[in-house]
C-alpha positions as CSV (number, residue, x, y, z in Angstrom):
1,M,10.6,1.4,-32.3
2,I,10.1,2.6,-28.7
3,E,7.9,5.7,-28.5
4,W,9.4,8.2,-26.1
5,L,7.4,11.2,-25.2
6,R,9.3,14.5,-25.6
7,V,8.1,16.6,-22.8
8,P,9.6,19.4,-20.7
9,P,12.6,18.2,-18.5
10,S,10.6,19.0,-15.4
11,D,7.8,16.7,-16.3
12,P,9.0,13.4,-17.9
13,A,6.6,10.7,-19.1
14,I,6.6,7.6,-21.1
15,A,4.0,6.0,-23.5
16,L,2.9,2.6,-22.1
17,A,0.2,0.6,-23.9
18,G,-1.3,3.7,-25.5
19,R,-1.3,5.7,-22.2
20,T,0.8,8.6,-21.1
21,V,2.4,7.7,-17.7
22,P,4.4,10.3,-15.8
23,I,7.8,9.4,-14.4
24,H,8.6,10.5,-10.8
25,L,12.3,10.8,-10.1
26,T,13.6,10.7,-6.5
27,R,17.2,11.0,-5.4
28,H,18.0,9.1,-2.3
29,P,21.3,9.6,-0.4
30,R,21.7,5.9,0.5
31,A,20.7,4.5,-2.9
32,R,23.4,2.5,-4.6
33,R,21.7,1.8,-7.9
34,L,18.6,2.7,-9.9
35,T,15.4,1.1,-8.9
36,M,12.1,1.4,-10.7
37,R,8.5,0.4,-10.0
38,L,5.0,1.1,-11.2
39,A,2.7,2.8,-8.8
40,P,0.1,0.3,-7.5
41,D,-2.7,2.1,-9.4
42,G,-0.7,2.4,-12.5
43,T,-0.7,6.2,-12.5
44,A,3.1,6.7,-12.4
45,V,6.5,5.2,-12.9
46,R,8.7,5.8,-9.8
47,I,12.4,5.8,-10.1
48,T,14.9,6.2,-7.3
49,L,18.3,7.5,-8.2
50,P,21.7,7.5,-6.4
51,R,23.2,10.9,-5.9
52,W,25.7,10.3,-8.7
53,C,23.2,9.2,-11.3
54,R,22.4,11.4,-14.2
55,R,18.7,12.2,-14.9
56,A,19.1,11.2,-18.5
57,D,20.4,7.8,-17.4
58,A,17.3,7.3,-15.2
59,L,15.0,8.1,-18.1
60,A,16.9,5.8,-20.4
61,F,16.5,3.1,-17.8
62,A,12.7,3.4,-18.1
63,V,12.8,3.3,-21.8
64,A,15.0,0.2,-21.9
65,R,12.4,-1.6,-19.6
66,K,9.3,-0.4,-21.4
67,A,8.1,-4.0,-22.1
68,W,8.4,-4.8,-18.4
69,L,6.5,-1.7,-17.4
70,E,3.7,-2.5,-19.9
71,T,3.4,-6.0,-18.4
72,Q,3.1,-4.4,-14.9
73,L,0.5,-2.0,-16.2
74,E,-1.6,-4.8,-17.6
75,A,-1.6,-6.4,-14.2
76,V,-3.1,-3.4,-12.5
77,V,-6.7,-4.2,-11.4
78,P,-9.3,-1.8,-12.8
79,R,-10.9,0.5,-10.2
80,A,-14.3,-0.6,-8.9
81,D,-16.8,1.0,-6.6
82,P,-17.7,-1.4,-3.8
83,F,-21.1,0.0,-3.5
84,E,-21.9,-0.7,-7.1
85,R,-20.4,-4.1,-6.8
86,G,-22.4,-4.9,-3.7
87,T,-19.4,-6.3,-1.7
88,L,-16.7,-4.8,0.4
89,R,-13.2,-6.2,0.8
90,Y,-12.5,-6.6,4.6
91,R,-9.8,-8.6,6.3
92,G,-9.2,-10.9,3.3
93,E,-12.9,-11.5,2.6
94,Q,-15.6,-10.1,0.4
95,I,-18.5,-9.1,2.7
96,A,-22.0,-8.3,1.5
97,L,-23.2,-4.6,1.4
98,H,-26.8,-3.8,2.2
99,W,-28.1,-0.2,1.8
100,R,-31.5,0.8,3.1
101,P,-32.8,4.4,3.3
102,D,-34.0,3.8,6.9
103,A,-30.7,2.3,8.1
104,P,-28.2,4.2,10.2
105,R,-25.7,6.4,8.2
106,R,-22.8,4.7,9.9
107,P,-22.1,1.2,8.7
108,V,-23.4,-1.5,11.0
109,P,-21.3,-4.8,10.8
110,A,-22.8,-8.2,11.1
111,E,-21.5,-11.7,10.2
112,R,-20.0,-11.3,6.7
113,S,-22.1,-8.3,5.9
114,L,-22.4,-4.5,6.4
115,T,-25.6,-2.5,6.5
116,L,-25.8,1.3,6.1
117,G,-28.3,4.0,5.1
118,G,-28.0,7.7,4.4
119,P,-27.6,9.4,1.0
120,R,-26.5,7.1,-1.8
121,E,-24.1,9.6,-3.1
122,T,-22.0,9.6,0.1
123,V,-22.0,5.8,0.6
124,T,-18.6,5.2,-0.9
125,N,-16.9,7.9,1.2
126,R,-18.5,6.6,4.4
127,L,-17.4,3.0,3.6
128,R,-13.9,4.2,3.2
129,R,-14.0,6.1,6.5
130,W,-15.3,3.0,8.2
131,L,-12.5,0.9,6.8
132,E,-9.9,3.5,7.9
133,E,-11.3,3.4,11.4
134,E,-11.2,-0.4,11.4
135,G,-7.6,-0.3,10.1
136,L,-6.6,2.0,12.9
137,R,-8.3,-0.1,15.5
138,L,-6.8,-3.4,14.3
139,S,-3.3,-2.0,13.7
140,R,-3.3,-0.4,17.2
141,D,-4.0,-3.8,18.7
142,D,-1.2,-5.4,16.5
143,L,1.2,-2.6,17.6
144,A,0.5,-3.1,21.2
145,D,1.0,-6.9,20.9
146,Y,4.3,-6.7,19.1
147,C,5.7,-3.9,21.2
148,A,5.0,-6.0,24.3
149,R,6.8,-8.9,22.7
150,A,9.8,-6.7,21.8
151,G,9.9,-4.9,25.1
152,Q,9.4,-1.6,23.5
153,T,7.3,1.4,24.4
154,Q,4.4,1.7,22.1
155,P,5.0,4.5,19.6
156,H,2.4,6.8,18.0
157,L,0.4,5.2,15.3
158,R,-0.8,6.9,12.1
159,L,-2.6,5.6,9.0
160,S,-0.8,6.1,5.7
161,R,-2.3,6.6,2.3
162,A,1.1,6.0,0.6
163,A,0.9,4.7,-3.0
164,R,3.9,2.3,-2.7
165,R,4.7,1.7,1.0
166,W,2.8,-0.6,3.3
167,G,4.4,0.7,6.5
168,S,7.1,3.0,7.8
169,C,8.9,3.8,11.1
170,S,10.3,7.3,11.7
171,S,13.0,8.4,14.0
172,K,10.4,10.6,15.7
173,N,8.7,7.5,17.2
174,V,5.9,7.3,14.7
175,V,4.7,4.2,13.0
176,R,2.6,4.5,9.9
177,I,0.6,1.6,8.4
178,N,-1.2,1.8,5.1
179,W,-4.9,1.9,5.7
180,R,-5.6,-0.4,2.8
181,L,-4.1,-3.3,4.7
182,V,-7.4,-3.6,6.5
183,M,-8.7,-5.2,3.3
184,A,-5.9,-7.8,3.3
185,P,-5.9,-11.0,5.4
186,D,-5.0,-10.4,9.0
187,F,-1.7,-12.3,8.7
188,V,-0.6,-9.8,6.0
189,R,-1.4,-6.7,8.0
190,R,0.2,-8.1,11.1
191,S,3.4,-8.9,9.2
192,V,3.8,-5.3,8.2
193,V,3.2,-4.1,11.8
194,A,5.7,-6.6,13.1
195,H,8.2,-5.3,10.5
196,E,7.9,-1.8,11.8
197,V,8.2,-2.8,15.4
198,A,11.4,-4.6,14.6
199,H,12.6,-1.3,13.1
200,L,12.1,0.3,16.6
201,V,15.0,-1.8,17.7
202,H,17.1,-2.1,14.4
203,F,16.6,0.7,11.9
204,D,18.3,-1.1,9.1
205,H,17.6,-4.4,7.4
206,G,20.6,-6.3,8.7
207,A,20.8,-9.8,10.1
208,R,19.7,-8.7,13.6
209,F,16.6,-7.0,12.3
210,H,15.6,-10.1,10.4
211,A,16.3,-12.3,13.4
212,L,14.1,-10.1,15.6
213,L,11.3,-10.0,13.0
214,E,11.3,-13.8,12.8
215,D,11.1,-14.0,16.5
216,L,8.3,-11.4,16.8
217,Y,6.0,-12.6,14.0
218,E,4.0,-15.7,14.6
219,G,3.7,-16.7,10.9
220,A,5.9,-17.1,7.9
221,I,7.2,-13.7,6.7
222,A,7.8,-15.2,3.3
223,D,4.1,-16.1,2.9
224,A,3.0,-12.5,3.9
225,D,5.5,-11.0,1.5
226,A,4.4,-13.3,-1.3
227,W,0.8,-12.3,-0.7
228,L,1.6,-8.6,-1.1
229,R,3.7,-9.2,-4.2
230,T,0.9,-11.1,-5.8
231,H,-2.2,-9.3,-4.5
232,G,-1.0,-6.0,-3.2
233,R,-2.2,-4.0,-6.2
234,T,-5.7,-5.3,-5.9
235,L,-6.0,-3.3,-2.7
236,Y,-5.9,-0.2,-4.8
237,A,-8.8,-1.2,-7.0
238,D,-11.4,0.0,-4.6
239,F,-11.9,3.7,-3.7
240,G,-9.5,4.9,-6.3
């Protein structure tokens, strides 16, 4: 028998593998069907509804797919502190971390390693800030490259902390790239940036968009997409 948590209508949740997981419902004007996914860190079930869909049907949709959700939850990688582990994920590799009290507070990169000092209790936050700075630097270079190829003026770039989107492109000429992509291999991050640059020209996902993306991106989009499907959640294991 499926266990359904009876909670106030404004705060639905479902029991998955002994855990209480909230359900976040979002109505989208262009949605044609119900879609559901588990947040990368396993903290929420996210359901997108068409305008015409009843709330009760969306909740029943989650209940009917409880076994699938539990399988997805089991695949979530447990959170880990890079400092405690002694390695940092950076551009697809695990690089060694060295902490010394007399070293600079700001991380100093070397070949396959990173050294920093300062208070031990702030190391994790400083490592995250360093990764974000690197993510912005690398994504800015990617954006300049692909905009030049597409003949587009380079838009504003912002880092995103989104829980389920790797990139986005707004009508206000702003591209957002998930900062965690700095931990993925370069070809994965670049594929996301190329995707958003293609949206500067074609805002939908039609045939012309895909043709432009194939022309812009130097690798195989299918390979980058496959990497994200298989390993994307692992990028949420570090730093919570």
